[in-house]
C-alpha positions in Angstrom: 9.5 10.1 -3.3 12.0 12.0 -1.2 15.7 12.0 -2.0 17.9 12.9 1.0 20.9 15.0 0.1 23.9 14.1 2.3 27.6 13.4 2.2 30.3 15.1 0.3 29.9 17.2 -2.9 30.2 14.2 -5.2 27.5 12.3 -3.4 25.2 15.3 -3.4 25.7 15.8 -7.2 24.9 12.1 -7.8 21.8 12.3 -5.6 20.6 15.4 -7.4 21.1 13.7 -10.8 19.3 10.6 -9.6 16.3 12.8 -8.5 16.3 14.6 -11.9 16.3 11.2 -13.7 13.3 10.1 -11.6 11.4 13.3 -12.2 12.2 13.0 -16.0 10.5 9.5 -15.9 7.4 10.9 -14.3 8.0 10.4 -10.6 7.0 13.1 -8.1 10.3 13.9 -6.4 11.3 16.1 -3.5 14.8 16.9 -2.4 15.5 17.0 1.3 18.7 18.9 2.2 17.8 19.4 5.9 19.1 16.1 7.1 22.6 14.5 7.1 24.9 17.5 7.2 26.2 17.3 10.8 29.3 15.4 9.7 30.1 17.6 6.7 28.6 20.9 7.6 32.0 22.7 8.0 33.0 21.6 4.5 29.8 21.9 2.5 27.2 24.4 3.5 23.6 23.3 3.2 22.9 25.8 0.4 25.9 24.9 -1.8 23.7 24.6 -4.8 20.5 26.0 -3.3 18.7 22.7 -4.0 16.4 22.7 -1.1 13.5 24.3 -3.1 14.4 23.7 -6.7 11.6 22.5 -8.9 12.5 19.5 -10.9 11.2 18.9 -14.4 8.4 16.2 -14.8 7.3 16.4 -11.2 3.7 16.9 -12.1 0.7 14.7 -11.1 2.3 11.5 -12.2 3.2 9.6 -9.1 4.4 6.0 -9.4 4.9 3.4 -6.7 
């Protein structure tokens, strides 16, 4: 499953927490921070939390549909 990080800081934090919760439940999760920053790029740089390549816990071989 891919979680797209976009919007303002609050939205990004919620999306990251959502991705971590999915990973904790055994889903294989990837964060995509390369899309959706054209509107907010001057406020929030793409690497604000360096989340583009952060490994989430529980993202092993368990993939659910």
